[in-house]
C-alpha positions in Angstrom: 101.3 35.6 101.3 97.8 37.0 101.8 98.6 39.1 104.9 101.8 40.5 103.3 99.7 41.6 100.7 97.1 42.6 102.8 100.2 44.6 104.9 101.4 46.1 101.9 97.9 47.5 100.4 97.2 48.9 103.9 100.5 50.5 103.8 100.0 52.0 100.0 96.4 53.3 101.4 97.7 54.6 104.6 100.6 56.8 102.7 97.9 57.6 100.4 95.9 59.3 103.0 98.7 60.5 104.2 100.1 62.1 101.4 95.8 63.6 100.9 96.6 64.8 104.2 99.7 66.6 103.4 98.3 67.9 100.2 95.1 68.9 101.8 96.9 71.4 104.2 99.1 72.6 102.1 97.1 75.5 101.4 98.4 79.1 100.2 96.2 82.0 100.5 96.6 85.1 97.8 96.3 88.5 99.6 95.4 91.3 97.0 95.7 94.8 98.5 97.1 98.3 97.6 99.3 98.9 100.3 102.7 98.0 99.0 104.2 100.1 101.1 103.3 97.1 103.8 105.1 94.3 101.9 108.1 94.2 104.2 106.1 94.1 107.0 104.0 91.7 106.1 106.7 89.6 105.1 108.7 89.9 108.5 106.0 90.5 110.9 102.6 89.4 109.8 103.3 86.3 107.5 105.5 84.8 109.9 102.9 85.1 113.4 100.1 83.8 111.4 102.0 81.0 109.6 103.2 80.3 113.2 100.3 79.4 114.6 98.5 78.0 111.9 100.7 75.1 109.9 99.6 74.0 106.7 98.4 77.3 105.9 100.4 79.7 103.8 100.0 83.4 102.9 101.3 85.3 99.8 100.8 89.0 100.2 100.4 90.4 96.7 99.7 94.3 96.9 98.8 96.4 93.4 99.7 99.9 92.9 97.5 101.8 95.3 96.2 104.1 91.9 95.2 100.9 89.9 94.0 98.8 92.6 90.3 99.1 92.2 90.7 98.6 88.5 93.0 95.4 88.7 91.1 93.6 91.2 87.6 94.0 89.7 89.4 92.6 86.4 90.2 90.0 88.6 87.3 89.1 90.0 85.6 89.1 86.9 88.3 86.9 85.4 88.3 84.7 88.0 91.7 84.8 89.2 91.7 87.1 92.1 93.1 86.2 95.3 91.2 84.4 98.1 91.8 87.4 100.7 90.5 91.1 99.7 92.1 94.1 101.5 88.9 96.3 101.4 88.6 99.8 100.6 85.8 101.8 103.0 82.5 101.7 101.6 81.2 101.6 97.8 84.3 100.2 95.9 84.1 97.3 98.5 79.8 97.5 97.8 79.8 97.0 95.0 82.1 93.8 94.8 79.8 92.3 97.3 76.4 93.2 95.4 78.4 91.6 92.1 78.8 88.2 94.5 82.4 88.5 94.6 83.0 88.8 98.4 81.4 86.6 101.0 79.3 87.7 103.8 81.2 87.5 107.0 78.9 88.2 109.9 79.3 84.6 111.2 83.1 85.0 111.2 84.5 84.3 114.5 85.5 87.4 116.6 83.1 89.6 114.7 81.7 90.6 117.4 84.8 92.6 118.7 83.8 95.4 116.2 80.9 97.9 117.2 78.1 98.5 114.5 80.2 101.8 113.5 83.1 100.5 112.7 81.5 97.9 110.6 80.0 100.6 108.8 82.3 100.9 106.2 81.7 97.2 105.0 78.3 96.8 105.5 75.2 97.1 103.3 72.9 100.2 103.8 70.5 98.4 105.6 73.1 96.8 107.9 72.3 93.6 107.1 75.4 92.0 105.7 78.8 92.3 106.6 81.3 92.0 103.8 84.8 92.8 105.3 86.2 92.8 108.8 87.3 95.6 109.8 90.9 96.5 110.5 92.3 99.9 110.9 91.8 103.6 111.0 93.7 106.9 110.3 93.5 110.0 112.6 94.3 113.0 111.0 95.5 116.1 113.3 99.2 118.2 113.4 102.5 117.1 113.5 104.6 119.6 114.8 108.6 119.5 115.2 109.6 119.7 118.9 113.0 121.2 118.1 111.6 124.7 116.7 108.8 124.9 119.2 111.3 124.5 121.9 113.4 127.4 120.1 110.7 129.5 119.9 108.6 129.1 123.4 105.9 127.4 122.1 103.2 124.7 123.1 101.0 122.7 121.3 97.5 125.1 121.0 94.1 124.1 122.6 91.9 126.8 120.8 91.9 128.5 117.5 92.8 131.7 118.5 95.9 130.3 119.8 96.6 128.1 116.7 96.7 131.9 114.8 98.7 133.3 117.3 101.3 130.6 117.3 101.6 130.4 113.3 102.0 134.0 114.2 105.0 133.9 115.8 106.4 131.4 114.1 106.1 133.6 110.4 107.7 136.4 112.5 110.4 134.7 113.0 110.5 134.0 109.2 113.1 130.6 109.1 110.8 128.3 108.3 107.1 127.5 106.9 104.5 127.9 110.3 102.2 125.3 108.3 103.0 123.0 105.6 100.6 121.6 102.9 100.7 121.7 99.2 97.4 122.4 96.7 99.2 120.7 93.7 97.4 117.6 94.4 94.1 118.9 95.5 93.5 116.0 98.1 95.4 116.6 101.0 93.7 120.5 101.0 90.3 118.6 101.7 91.8 115.3 103.5 94.4 117.1 105.9 92.7 120.8 105.5 88.8 120.9 105.4 88.2 117.4 106.5 90.8 117.6 109.4 89.5 120.9 111.0 85.8 120.4 109.9 84.4 118.0 112.6 84.8 120.4 115.4 82.5 122.7 113.4 79.8 120.5 112.4 80.4 118.4 115.5 81.2 114.6 114.2 79.7 111.9 112.7 76.0 113.5 113.7 76.7 116.1 111.1 77.6 113.9 108.5 74.7 111.9 108.4 72.5 115.1 108.1 74.0 115.3 104.4 72.8 111.8 103.9 69.2 112.1 105.3 69.3 115.6 103.9 68.4 117.8 106.8 71.8 119.9 106.2 73.1 121.1 103.6 76.9 121.7 102.7 75.8 125.7 102.5 75.1 125.5 106.3 76.8 127.4 108.6 78.8 124.6 110.5 80.3 123.5 106.8 81.1 127.1 105.5 82.8 127.5 108.5 85.2 124.8 107.9 86.2 126.5 105.1 86.3 129.8 106.1 89.2 128.5 108.4 90.7 126.9 106.1 90.6 130.0 104.3 92.9 131.4 107.3 95.7 129.3 106.4 96.9 130.9 103.5 99.3 133.7 104.8 100.9 130.9 106.9 101.9 128.4 103.8 105.5 127.8 102.1 106.2 129.8 99.3 105.0 128.4 95.8 102.8 126.2 97.7 100.1 126.1 94.8 102.9 124.3 92.9 103.7 121.9 96.1 102.7 118.5 95.5 102.3 115.7 98.7 106.0 114.6 98.2 107.3 118.0 98.2 105.0 118.6 101.7 106.5 115.5 103.3 109.9 116.4 102.3 109.6 120.2 103.5 108.6 118.9 107.0 111.3 115.9 107.0 114.0 118.6 106.0 113.0 120.9 109.1 112.2 123.6 106.9 108.1 123.8 108.4 107.1 123.5 111.8 103.7 122.1 111.5 102.2 119.6 109.4 98.3 119.0 108.9 98.7 115.0 108.8 97.0 111.9 108.4 98.7 109.1 111.1 99.9 107.7 108.5 102.4 109.7 107.9 104.3 108.5 111.1 106.5 105.5 109.9 107.9 107.8 107.1 108.4 110.7 109.1 110.2 108.7 112.1 112.2 107.2 109.4 113.0 110.7 107.4 113.0 112.9 109.9 116.4 113.7 112.6 114.0 115.9 114.8 111.5 114.6 117.6 108.0 115.1 116.5 104.6 115.5 119.0 101.0 115.8 117.9 98.0 117.9 118.6 94.1 117.6 117.6 92.7 120.2 115.6 91.9 123.2 118.1 88.3 123.7 119.5 86.8 126.9 119.4 87.0 128.1 122.9 88.8 125.9 125.9 86.0 123.6 127.3 84.2 122.7 124.2 83.8 119.2 122.8 86.5 118.2 120.3 85.8 116.1 117.4 88.3 114.2 114.7 88.4 112.6 111.5 88.9 109.3 112.8 88.5 107.7 109.1 87.7 103.7 108.4 90.8 103.0 106.0 90.9 99.0 105.3 89.3 95.9 106.1 90.0 92.1 104.8 87.4 90.4 103.2 87.2 86.7 101.6 86.8 86.6 97.6 83.7 84.0 97.8 85.2 81.9 94.6 88.1 81.1 97.0 89.1 77.5 96.2 90.1 77.4 100.2 87.4 78.8 102.1 87.8 77.2 105.0 91.5 78.6 105.5 90.3 81.8 104.1 88.0 81.9 107.2 90.9 81.1 109.5 92.3 83.8 108.5 89.6 86.5 108.8 89.1 85.0 112.5 92.7 86.0 112.7 92.4 89.3 111.8 89.3 89.7 114.2 91.2 88.6 117.2 93.5 90.6 120.0 96.7 89.2 118.9 96.6 90.4 114.9 94.6 93.7 116.1 98.1 94.4 118.6 100.4 93.1 115.8 98.9 95.0 113.0 98.8 98.3 114.9 102.2 98.1 116.3 103.7 96.9 113.3 102.0 100.2 111.5 102.1 103.0 113.8 99.4 105.3 112.6 97.2 102.7 111.8 95.1 102.2 114.5 92.5 99.0 115.5 88.6 99.1 114.9 88.4 96.3 117.1 87.6 96.8 120.8 90.5 95.0 121.8 92.6 97.3 124.2 95.9 97.9 122.5 99.4 99.4 123.9 101.1 101.3 121.3 105.0 101.3 121.4 105.3 104.1 119.2 104.9 107.6 121.3 103.4 109.5 118.2 100.8 107.1 117.6 99.6 107.1 121.0 99.1 110.8 121.0 96.8 110.3 117.8 95.2 107.2 119.5 94.7 109.3 122.7 92.3 111.9 121.3 89.6 108.7 120.7 89.3 108.8 124.2 88.3 112.2 124.4 86.9 113.3 121.0 84.4 112.4 119.2 85.1 110.5 115.6 84.0 111.6 112.3 84.5 109.6 108.7 85.0 111.6 105.7 81.9 113.9 104.6 81.3 112.0 100.9 82.8 108.4 101.6 79.3 106.8 102.4 76.8 107.3 100.3 77.7 110.7 98.9 79.9 110.0 96.0 77.6 107.2 94.5 76.7 109.5 91.7 78.0 111.8 89.0 79.8 114.2 89.1 81.5 113.2 92.4 81.3 114.7 95.4 84.4 113.6 97.6 86.4 114.8 93.9 84.2 118.2 94.4 85.3 118.8 98.1 88.8 118.2 96.9 88.8 120.9 94.0 87.0 123.5 96.2 89.0 122.8 99.2 92.1 123.3 97.5 90.9 127.1 95.4 89.9 127.8 98.6 93.6 127.9 100.1 94.6 129.1 96.8 92.7 132.3 97.5 90.8 131.8 94.0 86.9 130.8 95.9 85.4 131.7 98.9 84.3 129.8 101.8 80.7 129.9 100.6 81.6 129.7 96.8 82.7 126.2 97.9 80.1 125.3 100.1 77.4 126.5 96.9 80.0 124.4 94.4 80.0 120.9 96.6 76.0 121.3 97.0 75.5 122.1 93.4 77.3 118.7 92.7 75.4 116.4 95.1 72.1 118.3 94.1 72.7 117.1 90.5 72.0 113.3 91.4 71.7 112.9 95.1 67.9 112.7 96.3 67.8 111.7 100.4 65.6 109.3 101.6 62.1 110.2 101.4 62.4 113.3 99.7 
């Protein structure tokens, strides 16, 4: 009888332990993100890949609308109801979350050594001592072109600015399609795919950006003015009514075959390949003369961090370690062509158009957008000023010199460079 009772007690205890173990392993991590267009890719590719190698940890990808993400995430963090994993926007929005104690430091996450200091800059404190998100992907700016139109007109991708404008003249003379496809109604495209796209060749990449932060350069200096002056030269080649053309309008115009060249971010690749029925190619911003060093906008875009108040820190850390791995870098970069890993892992791209963009990284210097680090912390907002003046330059309502003076005035209203 005693033996039977003991066995029953032991069996009960064992079952309780097993049940506890199963319950402890049955963890679901919720991932906050603004990339709601990625939902199907997460459900079909990324989540199954993670769960297959991490039994007991489930992922719930729960994105918000991009324009609502920052406010929604802040409210959830303050209310203690945010997800376990947070998609981190570059620089100040995520830095503010870390400073408020909402994001945990990831300095000791296994695999963080796979990212250079430059890659971590967008998710590190100003002194570089604390990194609070694992870097994931960058986007590259350049030009996507309709190969069918180029072949019909006997055109080849330009290498110099003179070749670029000569090519635009040939397309315009033919008169069948818009040579260059960009609108100014939403403003940000004029800055992001216009000024910030061609500008790095003028201010020589990241050193030119850092000089603005240090106060050793001003927006009114020659390289920055020259970038707006080049942008102004686009005006004669834009579609009719481009002043009222929205971002979706521009996308539709190109994918319908009614424009030859689209000043682009690499993030357009999946949409364009799904909607266009013609072959496409890409070329980087042309340089002044052949043989000049080239620079591209290779902008840090997204990282992943851990909610400092997560109830599942071990599982969250396991996810971040996976994000830092070669497996994730390869999976993410190929699942989302046009988003390029920030890790040092070598990734072979399956998408030919994305591979063209990535190839520029090997021969050109990089540059993140001018005002995304430090220079847009105050009011009035410098990045929004760049949007506005770039649109006005394209519209012909502001000169390059006026644009530069307006942006510098916006910065001077609140910013004091270190030591000055």
